[in-house]
C-alpha positions in Angstrom: 6.3 20.4 -3.0 3.0 19.6 -4.5 4.7 18.1 -7.6 6.7 15.8 -5.4 3.6 14.7 -3.5 1.7 14.2 -6.9 4.6 12.0 -8.2 4.6 10.0 -4.9 0.8 9.5 -5.2 1.1 8.1 -8.7 4.0 5.9 -7.7 2.0 4.7 -4.7 -1.0 3.8 -6.8 1.2 1.9 -9.4 3.2 0.1 -6.7 0.1 -1.0 -4.8 -1.7 -2.2 -8.0 1.5 -4.1 -9.1 1.8 -5.7 -5.7 -1.9 -6.6 -5.7 -1.4 -8.3 -9.1 1.6 -10.2 -7.7 -0.5 -11.3 -4.7 -3.4 -12.5 -6.9 -0.9 -14.4 -9.1 0.6 -16.0 -5.9 4.1 -14.9 -7.0 6.8 -16.9 -5.1 8.2 -13.8 -3.3 4.7 -12.9 -2.0 4.1 -16.5 -0.8 7.6 -16.6 0.9 7.1 -13.2 2.6 3.6 -14.0 3.8 4.8 -17.3 5.2 7.7 -15.7 6.9 5.5 -13.1 8.7 2.9 -15.8 9.5 0.1 -14.5 7.3 -1.9 -17.4 5.8 -1.7 -17.8 2.1 -5.5 -17.9 2.1 -5.6 -14.3 3.2 -3.6 -13.1 0.2 -6.5 -12.5 -2.2 -8.3 -10.4 0.5 -5.2 -8.3 1.2 -4.6 -7.9 -2.5 -8.1 -6.6 -2.9 -7.5 -4.0 -0.2 -4.3 -2.8 -1.9 -6.0 -2.7 -5.3 -9.0 -0.8 -3.9 -6.6 1.7 -2.3 -4.7 2.1 -5.6 -7.9 2.7 -7.6 -9.1 5.1 -5.0 -5.9 7.1 -5.2 -6.2 7.3 -9.0 -9.9 8.3 -8.8 -8.9 11.0 -6.3 -6.4 12.3 -8.8 -9.0 12.6 -11.6 -11.5 14.6 -9.6 -12.8 13.0 -6.4 -10.2 14.1 -3.9 -12.2 12.9 -0.8 -11.9 9.3 -2.2 -8.2 9.7 -2.6 -7.9 10.9 1.0 -10.1 8.0 2.2 -8.0 5.5 0.2 -4.8 7.0 1.5 -6.0 6.6 5.1 -7.0 3.0 4.5 -3.7 2.2 3.0 -1.9 3.8 5.9 -3.7 1.5 8.2 -2.9 -1.4 6.0 0.8 -0.7 5.9 1.0 0.0 9.6 -0.4 -3.5 10.0 2.2 -4.9 7.6 5.0 -3.2 9.5 3.6 -4.6 12.8 3.3 -8.1 11.3 7.0 -7.9 10.4 8.0 -6.7 13.8 5.8 -9.3 15.6 7.4 -12.1 13.5 10.9 -10.5 14.0 11.4 -10.3 10.2 13.6 -7.3 9.7 15.6 -8.2 6.6 12.9 -6.9 4.3 10.9 -4.5 6.5 12.1 -1.7 4.2 9.3 -2.7 1.7 6.3 -2.2 4.0 8.0 0.9 5.4 8.6 2.2 1.9 5.0 1.6 0.9 3.8 3.3 4.2 5.9 6.4 3.4 4.6 6.6 -0.1 1.1 6.3 1.2 1.6 9.0 3.8 2.9 11.3 1.0 -0.2 10.5 -1.1 -2.5 11.2 1.8 -0.8 14.5 2.6 -1.3 15.4 -1.1 -5.1 14.9 -0.7 -5.3 16.4 2.8 -4.0 19.7 1.8 -0.9 19.6 -0.4 -3.1 19.5 -3.5 
């Protein structure tokens, strides 16, 4: 089980870093999604910074600072709970699988640092 959680942690870090880069670049799919869930485009760089910080924290946790990985996982959980709630509030369900998927990956990563390691 630890190997599965480790793999999920690496995937979570890479996925969040990739999504942060797409947000910084103002990729069309990011702009469309944020508009659909009523998140202002001006907020995207701040949200991208949170995702990137979480990804970096997970990676630093993997290389020897597990408490930082745990803290980053907790922060990303809060972030993606907010993202899921934004989708529900806006009644945008056709792509809710993405924030839910990110949330599940983040939960797995946090479990890895919380005791599965």
